[in-house]
MARBA-3410 file (N, C-alpha, C, O; in Angstrom, 1 decimal):
86
52.3,-65.5,-12.6,53.7,-65.1,-12.3,54.5,-66.2,-11.7,54.1,-66.8,-10.7 ~ 55.7,-66.6,-12.3,56.4,-67.7,-11.8,57.0,-67.3,-10.3,57.3,-66.1,-10.1 ~ 57.1,-68.2,-9.5,57.6,-68.0,-8.2,58.9,-68.8,-8.0,59.1,-69.9,-8.6 ~ 59.8,-68.2,-7.2,61.0,-68.9,-6.9,61.1,-68.9,-5.4,61.5,-68.0,-4.8 ~ 60.8,-70.1,-4.9,60.7,-70.2,-3.4,62.1,-70.3,-2.8,62.3,-70.2,-1.6
63.1,-70.6,-3.6,64.4,-70.7,-3.0,65.2,-69.4,-3.0,66.2,-69.3,-2.2 ~ 64.8,-68.4,-3.8,65.5,-67.1,-3.8,64.6,-66.0,-4.0,63.5,-66.1,-4.5 ~ 65.0,-64.8,-3.4,64.3,-63.6,-3.7,64.8,-63.0,-5.0,66.0,-62.9,-5.3 ~ 63.8,-62.8,-5.9,64.1,-62.3,-7.2,64.1,-60.8,-7.3,63.2,-60.1,-7.0 ~ 65.3,-60.2,-7.8,65.5,-58.9,-7.9,65.8,-58.5,-9.4,66.6,-59.2,-10.0
65.2,-57.4,-9.9,65.4,-57.0,-11.3,66.3,-55.7,-11.2,66.1,-54.8,-10.4 ~ 67.3,-55.7,-12.0,68.1,-54.6,-12.1,67.9,-54.0,-13.6,68.2,-54.6,-14.6 ~ 67.3,-52.8,-13.7,66.9,-52.2,-14.8,68.0,-51.1,-15.2,68.1,-50.0,-14.6 ~ 68.8,-51.4,-16.2,69.9,-50.5,-16.6,70.1,-50.6,-18.2,69.6,-51.6,-18.8 ~ 70.7,-49.6,-18.8,70.9,-49.7,-20.2,72.1,-50.7,-20.5,73.2,-50.4,-20.1
71.9,-51.7,-21.2,72.9,-52.6,-21.5,73.3,-52.6,-23.0,74.2,-53.3,-23.4 ~ 72.7,-51.7,-23.7,73.0,-51.5,-25.1,72.8,-50.0,-25.4,72.1,-49.3,-24.6 ~ 73.2,-49.5,-26.4,73.1,-48.0,-26.7,74.2,-47.2,-26.2,75.2,-47.7,-25.8 ~ 74.0,-45.9,-26.1,75.0,-45.0,-25.7,75.4,-45.0,-24.2,76.4,-44.6,-23.8 ~ 74.5,-45.5,-23.4,74.8,-45.6,-22.0,75.2,-47.1,-21.5,75.2,-47.4,-20.3
75.4,-47.9,-22.4,75.7,-49.3,-22.2,76.9,-49.5,-21.2,76.9,-50.5,-20.4 ~ 77.9,-48.7,-21.3,79.0,-48.8,-20.5,78.7,-48.7,-19.0,79.1,-49.5,-18.1 ~ 77.9,-47.6,-18.7,77.5,-47.4,-17.3,76.6,-48.5,-16.9,76.8,-49.1,-15.8 ~ 75.7,-48.9,-17.7,74.7,-49.9,-17.4,75.4,-51.3,-17.1,75.1,-52.0,-16.1 ~ 76.4,-51.6,-17.9,77.1,-52.9,-17.8,78.0,-52.8,-16.5,78.1,-53.8,-15.8
78.6,-51.7,-16.2,79.3,-51.5,-15.0,78.5,-51.7,-13.8,78.9,-52.3,-12.8 ~ 77.2,-51.2,-13.7,76.3,-51.3,-12.6,75.9,-52.8,-12.5,75.8,-53.3,-11.4 ~ 75.7,-53.4,-13.6,75.3,-54.8,-13.6,76.4,-55.7,-13.1,76.2,-56.6,-12.2 ~ 77.7,-55.4,-13.5,78.8,-56.1,-13.0,79.0,-55.9,-11.5,79.2,-56.8,-10.7 ~ 78.8,-54.6,-11.0,79.0,-54.3,-9.6,78.0,-55.1,-8.8,78.3,-55.6,-7.7
76.7,-55.1,-9.2,75.7,-55.8,-8.4,76.0,-57.3,-8.3,75.9,-57.9,-7.3 ~ 76.5,-57.9,-9.5,76.8,-59.3,-9.4,78.0,-59.6,-8.5,78.0,-60.6,-7.8 ~ 79.0,-58.7,-8.6,80.2,-58.9,-7.7,79.8,-58.8,-6.2,80.2,-59.5,-5.3 ~ 78.9,-57.8,-5.9,78.4,-57.6,-4.5,77.6,-58.8,-4.1,77.8,-59.2,-2.9 ~ 76.8,-59.4,-5.0,76.1,-60.5,-4.6,77.1,-61.8,-4.3,76.9,-62.5,-3.3
78.0,-61.9,-5.2,79.1,-63.0,-5.1,79.8,-62.8,-3.7,80.0,-63.8,-3.0 ~ 80.2,-61.6,-3.4,80.9,-61.3,-2.2,80.1,-61.6,-1.0,80.6,-62.1,0.0 ~ 78.8,-61.3,-1.0,77.9,-61.5,0.1,77.7,-63.1,0.4,77.3,-63.5,1.5 ~ 78.0,-63.9,-0.7,77.8,-65.3,-0.6,76.3,-65.7,-0.1,76.0,-66.7,0.5 ~ 75.4,-64.8,-0.5,74.0,-65.0,-0.2,73.3,-65.7,-1.4,73.2,-65.2,-2.5
73.0,-67.0,-1.2,72.4,-67.8,-2.3,70.9,-67.6,-2.3,70.2,-68.3,-3.1 ~ 70.3,-66.7,-1.5,68.9,-66.6,-1.5,68.4,-65.4,-2.3,67.2,-65.1,-2.2 ~ 69.3,-64.8,-2.9,68.9,-63.6,-3.8,69.4,-63.9,-5.2,70.5,-64.4,-5.4 ~ 68.5,-63.6,-6.2,68.8,-63.7,-7.6,68.6,-62.4,-8.3,67.5,-61.8,-8.3 ~ 69.7,-61.8,-8.8,69.6,-60.6,-9.5,69.7,-60.8,-11.0,70.6,-61.3,-11.6
68.6,-60.3,-11.7,68.7,-60.4,-13.2,68.6,-59.0,-13.8,67.9,-58.2,-13.3 ~ 69.5,-58.7,-14.8,69.6,-57.4,-15.4,68.7,-57.5,-16.6,68.6,-58.4,-17.3 ~ 68.0,-56.2,-16.8,67.1,-56.1,-18.0,67.6,-54.8,-18.7,68.0,-53.8,-18.0 ~ 67.6,-54.8,-19.9,68.1,-53.7,-20.7,66.9,-52.6,-20.9,65.9,-52.9,-21.5 ~ 67.2,-51.4,-20.4,66.3,-50.4,-20.5,66.4,-49.6,-21.8,65.6,-48.7,-22.2
67.5,-49.9,-22.6,67.8,-49.1,-23.8,66.8,-49.3,-24.9,66.6,-48.5,-25.8 ~ 66.1,-50.5,-24.8,65.2,-50.8,-25.8,63.8,-50.5,-25.4,62.8,-50.8,-26.1 ~ 63.6,-49.9,-24.2,62.4,-49.5,-23.6,62.3,-49.8,-22.1,62.3,-51.0,-21.8 ~ 62.3,-48.8,-21.3,62.3,-49.0,-19.8,61.0,-49.7,-19.4,61.0,-50.5,-18.5 ~ 59.9,-49.2,-20.0,58.6,-49.8,-19.7,58.5,-51.3,-20.0,58.0,-52.1,-19.2
59.1,-51.7,-21.2,59.1,-53.0,-21.6,60.0,-53.9,-20.7,59.6,-55.0,-20.3 ~ 61.1,-53.3,-20.2,62.0,-54.0,-19.4,61.3,-54.2,-18.0,61.5,-55.3,-17.4 ~ 60.6,-53.2,-17.5,60.0,-53.5,-16.2,58.8,-54.5,-16.3,58.7,-55.3,-15.4 ~ 58.1,-54.4,-17.3,57.0,-55.4,-17.5,57.6,-56.8,-17.7,56.9,-57.8,-17.2 ~ 58.7,-57.0,-18.3,59.3,-58.2,-18.5,59.8,-58.7,-17.1,59.6,-59.8,-16.7
60.5,-57.8,-16.3,61.0,-58.2,-15.0,59.9,-58.7,-14.1,60.1,-59.6,-13.4 ~ 58.7,-58.0,-14.1,57.6,-58.4,-13.3,57.0,-59.7,-13.8,56.8,-60.6,-13.0 ~ 56.9,-59.9,-15.1,56.4,-61.2,-15.7,57.3,-62.3,-15.3,56.8,-63.4,-15.2 ~ 58.6,-62.1,-15.1,59.6,-63.1,-14.8,59.5,-63.4,-13.3,60.2,-64.4,-12.8 ~ 58.7,-62.7,-12.5,58.5,-63.0,-11.1,59.3,-62.2,-10.2,59.3,-62.4,-9.0
60.1,-61.1,-10.7,60.8,-60.3,-9.7,59.8,-59.5,-8.8,58.8,-59.0,-9.3 ~ 60.2,-59.3,-7.6,59.4,-58.6,-6.6,60.0,-57.3,-6.2,59.4,-56.5,-5.5 ~ 61.2,-57.1,-6.6,61.9,-55.8,-6.3,62.6,-55.4,-7.6,63.2,-56.2,-8.3 ~ 62.5,-54.0,-7.8,63.2,-53.4,-9.0,64.2,-52.4,-8.6,63.9,-51.5,-7.9 ~ 65.4,-52.6,-9.0,66.5,-51.5,-8.7,66.7,-50.8,-10.1,66.8,-51.5,-11.1
66.7,-49.5,-10.0,66.8,-48.7,-11.2,65.4,-48.2,-11.6,64.4,-48.2,-10.9 ~ 65.4,-47.7,-12.8,66.3,-47.6,-13.9,67.3,-46.5,-13.6,67.3,-45.8,-12.6 ~ 68.3,-46.3,-14.5,69.4,-45.4,-14.4,68.9,-43.9,-14.8,69.4,-43.0,-14.1 ~ 68.2,-43.7,-15.8,67.9,-42.4,-16.3,66.6,-41.9,-15.8,65.6,-42.6,-15.6 ~ 66.5,-40.6,-15.5,65.3,-39.9,-15.0,64.0,-40.2,-15.8,62.9,-40.5,-15.3
64.1,-40.1,-17.1,62.9,-40.3,-18.0,62.5,-41.7,-17.8,61.3,-42.0,-17.7 ~ 63.4,-42.7,-17.7,63.1,-44.1,-17.5,62.4,-44.3,-16.1,61.4,-45.1,-16.0 ~ 62.8,-43.6,-15.1,62.3,-43.7,-13.8,60.8,-43.3,-13.8,60.0,-44.0,-13.3 ~ 60.5,-42.2,-14.5,59.1,-41.7,-14.6,58.3,-42.8,-15.3,57.1,-43.0,-14.9 ~ 58.8,-43.4,-16.4,58.1,-44.3,-17.1,57.8,-45.6,-16.4,56.7,-46.2,-16.5
58.7,-46.0,-15.5,58.6,-47.3,-14.8,57.9,-47.2,-13.5,57.3,-48.2,-13.0 ~ 57.9,-46.0,-12.8,57.2,-45.8,-11.6,55.8,-46.4,-11.5,55.6,-47.1,-10.5 ~ 54.9,-46.0,-12.4,53.6,-46.6,-12.3,53.5,-48.1,-12.4,52.7,-48.7,-11.8 ~ 54.4,-48.7,-13.1,54.4,-50.1,-13.3,55.0,-50.8,-12.1,54.5,-51.9,-11.7 ~ 56.0,-50.2,-11.5,56.7,-50.8,-10.3,55.8,-50.6,-9.0,55.9,-51.4,-8.1
55.1,-49.6,-9.0,54.2,-49.2,-7.8,53.3,-50.4,-7.5,52.5,-50.3,-6.6
END
């Protein structure tokens, strides 16, 4: 797993495509704006699209070295991701 000693890596799991893309993109934009407003350079938030599979998105997030997962948005996706994120 890659490490990022300069920043804490956070994964945001939201739908960025498909029927819930508008909500997911709004959440992704809001997290980026909040991070910019905080001026905290020690946190990196990366968004992952759950519309193509929440399990795959969570696995990719962990493989990318993220140590905290925010989301997913939909209840079925939460149930799918919980065992992976645990």
